[in-house]
C-alpha positions as CSV (number, residue, x, y, z in Angstrom):
1,M,-20.9,23.3,-12.2
2,N,-23.1,21.1,-14.4
3,I,-23.3,17.2,-14.3
4,L,-21.2,16.8,-17.5
5,F,-18.3,18.1,-15.4
6,R,-19.0,15.7,-12.7
7,L,-19.0,12.8,-15.1
8,M,-15.6,13.8,-16.4
9,M,-14.7,13.5,-12.9
10,V,-15.7,10.0,-12.7
11,S,-13.9,9.1,-15.9
12,I,-10.8,10.3,-14.3
13,M,-11.5,7.7,-11.5
14,V,-12.3,5.1,-13.9
15,I,-8.7,5.7,-15.6
16,V,-7.0,5.5,-12.3
17,V,-9.0,2.5,-11.0
18,G,-7.6,0.4,-13.9
19,R,-9.1,0.8,-17.6
20,S,-7.2,1.7,-20.6
21,S,-8.0,5.2,-22.5
22,Y,-10.2,3.4,-24.9
23,A,-12.3,2.0,-22.2
24,Q,-13.1,5.4,-20.3
25,G,-16.7,5.2,-19.2
26,E,-16.7,1.2,-19.0
27,A,-18.3,1.4,-15.8
28,A,-20.0,3.7,-13.4
29,V,-19.3,4.2,-9.6
30,P,-15.6,2.9,-9.9
31,F,-15.1,3.6,-6.2
32,L,-16.5,0.1,-5.6
33,L,-13.2,-1.3,-7.0
34,L,-10.9,0.6,-4.7
35,A,-8.7,-1.6,-2.4
36,P,-10.3,-0.2,1.0
37,D,-8.0,-1.2,3.7
38,S,-4.4,-0.9,4.7
39,R,-3.5,-4.4,5.3
40,A,-4.2,-5.5,1.9
41,G,-3.2,-2.3,0.5
42,G,0.3,-3.2,1.9
43,I,0.7,-6.6,0.1
44,G,-0.1,-5.5,-3.4
45,E,-3.9,-4.8,-3.1
46,S,-4.6,-8.7,-2.8
47,G,-6.8,-10.5,-0.2
48,A,-9.1,-12.8,-1.9
49,G,-7.2,-15.9,-0.7
50,L,-6.5,-14.5,2.8
51,A,-9.5,-12.6,4.0
52,D,-9.0,-13.3,7.5
53,N,-10.0,-10.0,9.0
54,S,-13.4,-7.8,8.7
55,A,-12.1,-6.3,5.3
56,A,-12.8,-9.7,3.9
57,I,-16.2,-8.0,3.4
58,F,-14.7,-6.3,0.3
59,W,-12.0,-9.0,-0.7
60,N,-14.0,-12.3,-0.2
61,P,-17.0,-12.4,2.3
62,A,-16.6,-16.3,2.5
63,G,-13.3,-15.6,4.7
64,I,-15.4,-14.2,7.4
65,A,-17.0,-17.8,7.8
66,F,-13.5,-18.8,9.2
67,Q,-13.5,-16.0,11.9
68,T,-15.1,-15.8,15.4
69,G,-15.5,-13.0,17.8
70,T,-16.2,-9.4,17.0
71,E,-14.2,-6.7,15.2
72,L,-14.6,-3.0,14.4
73,S,-12.4,-1.3,12.0
74,I,-11.9,2.0,10.3
75,T,-9.7,3.1,7.3
76,H,-8.9,6.6,6.0
77,S,-6.9,7.5,2.8
78,N,-6.2,10.9,1.0
79,W,-6.8,9.7,-2.8
80,L,-4.8,10.6,-5.7
81,P,-2.5,12.8,-3.7
82,Q,-0.6,14.0,-7.0
83,F,-3.5,15.8,-8.1
84,Q,-3.6,17.8,-5.1
85,L,-7.6,17.9,-4.9
86,D,-9.7,17.4,-1.9
87,L,-10.2,13.6,-2.6
88,F,-10.5,11.0,0.3
89,Y,-12.4,7.8,1.2
90,D,-13.3,6.3,4.4
91,Y,-14.1,2.6,5.0
92,L,-15.9,1.3,8.0
93,T,-16.2,-2.4,8.7
94,Y,-18.0,-4.5,11.5
95,R,-18.5,-8.2,11.8
96,Q,-19.8,-10.4,14.7
97,Y,-20.2,-14.2,15.1
98,I,-23.4,-15.5,16.4
99,E,-23.5,-19.1,17.3
100,D,-27.5,-19.3,16.9
101,I,-27.1,-18.6,13.3
102,S,-23.8,-20.6,13.0
103,G,-22.2,-17.7,11.2
104,S,-21.2,-14.1,11.3
105,I,-23.3,-11.0,10.3
106,T,-21.3,-8.1,8.7
107,A,-21.7,-4.4,7.5
108,S,-19.5,-1.9,5.9
109,I,-19.7,1.6,4.8
110,T,-17.7,3.1,1.8
111,Y,-17.5,7.0,1.5
112,M,-16.0,8.7,-1.4
113,N,-15.5,12.2,-1.2
114,F,-14.9,14.5,-4.3
115,G,-14.9,17.7,-2.6
116,E,-16.7,21.2,-2.9
117,F,-17.6,22.6,-6.4
118,V,-18.6,25.9,-7.6
119,R,-21.9,25.9,-9.7
120,T,-22.3,28.1,-12.7
121,G,-24.8,28.7,-15.3
122,A,-24.7,27.5,-18.8
123,D,-24.1,31.3,-20.4
124,S,-22.2,32.8,-17.4
125,P,-19.3,31.9,-15.4
126,E,-20.5,33.7,-12.5
127,P,-21.1,31.6,-9.3
128,L,-24.4,30.6,-8.5
129,G,-23.5,28.6,-5.3
130,T,-21.3,25.4,-4.4
131,F,-22.2,21.7,-3.7
132,R,-20.3,18.8,-2.5
133,S,-19.9,15.5,-4.5
134,F,-19.7,12.0,-3.0
135,D,-20.2,8.3,-3.6
136,A,-21.3,5.9,-0.8
137,A,-22.3,2.3,-0.3
138,L,-23.7,0.4,2.5
139,T,-23.1,-3.2,2.5
140,L,-24.9,-5.9,4.6
141,G,-23.5,-9.5,4.5
142,Y,-23.7,-13.0,6.1
143,A,-21.0,-15.8,5.9
144,T,-21.1,-19.3,7.3
145,K,-19.3,-22.5,6.8
146,I,-20.9,-25.0,4.7
147,A,-18.3,-27.8,5.5
148,D,-15.2,-28.0,7.9
149,D,-13.0,-26.7,4.9
150,W,-15.5,-24.6,3.0
151,G,-16.8,-21.1,3.7
152,L,-19.5,-19.2,1.7
153,G,-20.4,-15.5,2.2
154,F,-23.1,-13.1,0.8
155,N,-23.3,-9.2,0.7
156,A,-26.2,-7.0,-0.4
157,R,-25.3,-3.4,-1.2
158,L,-27.2,-0.1,-1.4
159,I,-25.2,2.2,-3.7
160,H,-25.7,6.2,-3.7
161,S,-24.0,8.5,-6.0
162,R,-24.2,12.2,-5.8
163,L,-22.5,14.0,-8.7
164,S,-24.2,17.3,-8.4
165,D,-27.1,18.5,-6.4
166,Q,-29.1,19.5,-9.4
167,P,-29.2,19.2,-13.3
168,T,-28.4,22.0,-15.9
169,E,-31.0,23.4,-17.8
170,Q,-31.5,20.8,-20.8
171,E,-30.9,17.7,-18.6
172,Q,-33.9,15.4,-17.3
173,G,-31.8,13.9,-14.3
174,T,-31.2,15.1,-11.0
175,G,-27.3,14.3,-11.0
176,V,-28.1,11.8,-8.1
177,A,-28.3,8.0,-8.8
178,T,-29.0,5.0,-6.5
179,S,-28.8,1.4,-7.2
180,V,-28.1,-2.0,-5.5
181,S,-25.9,-4.8,-6.0
182,F,-24.7,-8.1,-4.3
183,D,-21.6,-10.2,-3.9
184,I,-21.1,-13.9,-3.5
185,G,-17.8,-15.7,-2.3
186,M,-16.4,-18.9,-1.4
187,M,-13.3,-20.1,0.3
188,W,-11.5,-23.4,0.7
189,R,-9.1,-24.0,3.6
190,P,-8.1,-27.7,3.6
191,S,-7.0,-29.2,6.9
192,S,-5.3,-31.7,5.1
193,L,-3.9,-31.4,1.4
194,D,-0.9,-33.5,0.2
195,I,1.0,-32.1,-2.6
196,P,3.9,-33.9,-4.3
197,L,7.4,-32.4,-3.2
198,L,5.6,-30.1,-0.8
199,G,3.9,-32.6,1.6
200,D,0.9,-32.0,3.5
201,V,0.1,-28.1,3.4
202,G,-3.1,-28.4,5.3
203,D,-3.8,-25.6,7.6
204,K,-1.3,-23.4,5.5
205,F,-3.1,-23.1,2.1
206,S,-6.3,-21.3,1.2
207,I,-8.1,-20.4,-2.1
208,G,-11.1,-18.1,-2.6
209,F,-13.3,-16.3,-5.3
210,N,-15.5,-13.5,-5.1
211,L,-17.8,-12.3,-7.6
212,S,-18.7,-8.7,-6.7
213,N,-20.9,-5.9,-7.6
214,L,-23.5,-7.8,-9.4
215,G,-26.5,-5.6,-10.2
216,P,-28.5,-3.4,-12.5
217,K,-27.1,-0.3,-14.4
218,I,-27.2,2.8,-12.7
219,Y,-28.0,6.1,-14.3
220,Y,-28.0,9.9,-13.5
221,I,-30.0,11.5,-16.4
222,D,-32.3,8.7,-17.9
223,Q,-32.5,4.9,-18.5
224,A,-31.3,5.2,-22.0
225,Q,-28.0,6.6,-20.6
226,A,-27.5,4.1,-17.9
227,D,-24.1,2.5,-17.3
228,P,-23.1,-0.9,-15.9
229,I,-21.7,-1.0,-12.2
230,P,-18.4,-2.6,-12.1
231,T,-18.9,-6.4,-11.8
232,N,-15.7,-7.8,-10.6
233,F,-14.3,-11.4,-10.5
234,R,-11.4,-12.0,-8.1
235,L,-9.5,-15.3,-7.5
236,G,-6.9,-15.4,-4.6
237,F,-4.6,-17.8,-2.9
238,G,-2.8,-17.7,0.4
239,F,0.0,-19.6,1.8
240,N,1.6,-19.7,5.1
241,F,5.3,-20.4,4.2
242,F,6.4,-20.7,7.9
243,K,5.5,-20.2,11.7
244,D,6.9,-20.9,14.9
245,E,6.3,-19.5,18.3
246,Y,7.3,-15.8,17.5
247,N,7.5,-15.7,13.6
248,S,5.1,-16.1,10.6
249,L,5.6,-15.5,6.7
250,I,2.4,-15.3,4.6
251,G,2.2,-15.2,0.8
252,T,-1.0,-13.8,-1.2
253,L,-1.5,-13.8,-5.0
254,D,-4.8,-12.5,-6.7
255,F,-6.1,-12.3,-10.1
256,S,-9.0,-10.2,-11.0
257,K,-11.0,-9.1,-14.0
258,L,-13.6,-6.5,-14.7
259,L,-16.8,-8.3,-16.2
260,V,-18.3,-5.6,-18.2
261,S,-19.1,-6.0,-21.8
262,R,-19.7,-3.2,-24.3
263,H,-20.4,-3.7,-28.0
264,T,-21.6,-1.7,-30.9
265,E,-25.0,-2.3,-32.4
266,I,-26.2,-0.7,-35.8
267,S,-30.0,-0.3,-36.6
268,N,-31.4,1.8,-39.3
269,G,-27.9,3.1,-40.2
270,D,-27.3,4.5,-36.6
271,T,-24.4,3.2,-34.4
272,T,-25.1,2.7,-30.7
273,N,-22.8,1.6,-28.1
274,V,-24.7,-0.6,-25.9
275,S,-23.6,-2.7,-22.5
276,D,-24.8,-5.9,-21.4
277,D,-26.8,-6.7,-18.2
278,F,-24.8,-8.0,-15.4
279,Y,-26.3,-11.5,-15.9
280,E,-25.0,-11.6,-19.4
281,A,-21.9,-9.9,-18.9
282,I,-20.4,-12.4,-16.2
283,F,-20.4,-14.6,-19.1
284,T,-19.8,-12.5,-22.5
285,A,-17.1,-10.5,-20.9
286,W,-14.8,-13.5,-21.0
287,G,-15.4,-13.8,-24.8
288,D,-15.8,-10.3,-26.3
289,Q,-12.0,-10.3,-27.5
290,P,-9.6,-13.1,-28.4
291,M,-8.4,-15.3,-25.8
292,S,-5.0,-13.5,-25.6
293,E,-6.4,-10.2,-25.1
294,E,-8.7,-11.7,-22.4
295,L,-5.7,-13.2,-20.5
296,R,-4.2,-9.5,-20.8
297,D,-7.1,-8.0,-19.3
298,I,-6.6,-9.7,-16.0
299,V,-5.0,-7.9,-13.1
300,T,-2.5,-9.7,-11.2
301,S,-1.4,-8.7,-7.5
302,G,0.3,-10.3,-4.6
303,G,2.7,-9.8,-1.6
304,L,4.3,-11.1,1.4
305,E,3.4,-10.4,5.0
306,Y,5.9,-11.1,8.1
307,W,4.6,-11.3,11.6
308,Y,6.9,-11.1,14.6
309,G,5.6,-11.4,18.3
310,K,3.6,-13.5,20.6
311,P,-0.1,-13.8,19.8
312,G,-2.4,-12.5,22.5
313,D,0.5,-10.0,23.6
314,F,2.3,-7.9,21.1
315,L,2.9,-8.5,17.2
316,F,4.5,-6.5,14.7
317,A,4.1,-7.0,10.9
318,L,5.9,-5.8,7.6
319,R,4.5,-6.2,4.4
320,W,5.4,-5.9,0.7
321,G,3.5,-6.3,-2.5
322,Y,3.5,-5.6,-6.4
323,F,0.5,-4.7,-8.6
324,Y,0.6,-5.4,-12.2
325,E,-1.8,-4.4,-15.1
326,D,-1.1,-4.8,-18.9
327,P,-0.1,-1.5,-20.6
328,S,-3.0,-2.0,-22.8
329,Y,-5.6,-2.3,-20.4
330,G,-4.6,0.5,-17.7
331,N,-0.9,0.1,-17.3
332,R,-1.1,0.4,-13.3
333,K,2.2,-0.8,-12.0
334,F,3.5,-0.2,-8.6
335,M,5.0,-1.6,-5.4
336,T,3.3,-1.4,-1.8
337,F,4.7,-1.3,1.4
338,G,3.1,-1.6,4.8
339,A,3.5,-2.2,8.5
340,G,1.1,-3.1,11.4
341,I,1.0,-3.7,15.0
342,R,-1.4,-5.7,17.3
343,Y,-1.7,-5.2,21.1
344,D,-4.3,-6.9,23.2
345,I,-7.5,-6.2,21.3
346,Y,-6.2,-3.1,19.3
347,G,-4.5,-2.9,16.0
348,F,-3.2,-0.5,13.7
349,D,-2.0,-0.7,9.9
350,F,-0.5,1.6,7.4
351,S,0.3,1.1,3.7
352,Y,2.2,3.1,1.0
353,I,2.0,3.0,-2.7
354,S,5.2,3.7,-4.8
355,A,4.8,3.7,-8.5
356,A,7.6,3.5,-11.1
357,E,6.3,6.3,-13.2
358,E,7.2,9.9,-12.3
359,N,4.2,11.8,-11.1
360,H,1.9,8.9,-11.3
361,P,-1.5,9.9,-9.7
362,L,-1.3,7.1,-7.2
363,S,2.4,7.6,-6.0
364,D,2.8,8.4,-2.4
365,T,-0.8,7.2,-1.6
366,L,-1.1,6.5,2.1
367,R,-3.7,4.3,3.8
368,F,-4.5,4.4,7.7
369,S,-6.5,1.7,9.4
370,V,-7.5,1.3,13.0
371,L,-9.3,-1.8,14.3
372,I,-10.6,-3.3,17.5
373,G,-11.4,-7.0,17.8
374,W,-12.1,-9.3,20.7
375,G,-13.7,-12.6,21.6
376,A,-11.8,-14.5,18.9
377,V,-10.9,-18.1,18.9
378,A,-7.3,-18.7,18.2
379,D,-6.4,-19.6,14.7
380,N,-4.5,-22.7,14.2
381,T,-3.3,-21.6,10.6
382,R,-1.4,-18.7,11.7
383,G,-1.3,-18.9,15.4
384,L,-3.0,-15.5,15.5
385,P,-6.5,-14.5,16.7
386,R,-9.0,-14.9,13.7
387,G,-9.5,-11.4,12.4
388,I,-6.5,-9.9,13.9
């Protein structure tokens, strides 16, 4: 098994993560874009405007600025079940509020397993051994309030990608790559906001954005063949439609866009496909196509979450969502369903993807999450402990 086959594996991941066929290889390490937790997975893979548990590390780290106490969670999912391959990912999160620093510290580990493969030589199909391939990321962060209604969050991330344990005969690289990235997010949760016809929606409405995976290109062979990592912009909204002593209905809506820009350069008659560095692409990716095409390149997702029960005792949730991507830019369209329970400091969530297309690789994808949260202060917005 040589590194070229491993890169083909990543291309499959890129297509499924959400790029059209013409954009294969647009960004490396696409596992960084996978919706990692079951709760958000059940509401259409949205969460930048909600972001009220430890999975906000992924969706919008600024949401953690409004959370107190401590939370630990882990999610597991077998990925692309239609392929019947040994693909799975795990996502571990931790957050803790520290009064002395007026904010929370966070950490997460993302692990994407590609399975075990047989290595062969260039001239013979005879097995030479086996190896395992995986992608992993370690994220550390900090979030704090910069005003009563505003939160700010930062993440720093170490990325490690092991596609192969050794190169083939003619390759210079090792099949292993390491890079870094960072995220910045902001969230506004107004305590008072008058909207015509709706009245005061303060403590019911939130809006947030997250600019994630900002970092240098990553390479497996040499720097001349480096690829950008998937810098992504996400804008999200959250709204509490109603709540009473035992009931709550929450809605979410997210818009996201991959900020990777590639173009062709001609020098001395030779054509080269090059990509902008991340600090250029966050601007150029909005204008490298006609505006109508740029708008079609935006992914839309959202959902509804209904809670029943008494906070601090037993709570039960039902979730529904929808994910839409333009047919020319990946064509992912699917509904999501989910449920969750909370009892005392413990919680359990699961989500399910139902794609309209027959034999879609994402169909029947299940995510399972378990969490423990303690020491939280009551959330006046939802009547639930923050982060639970």
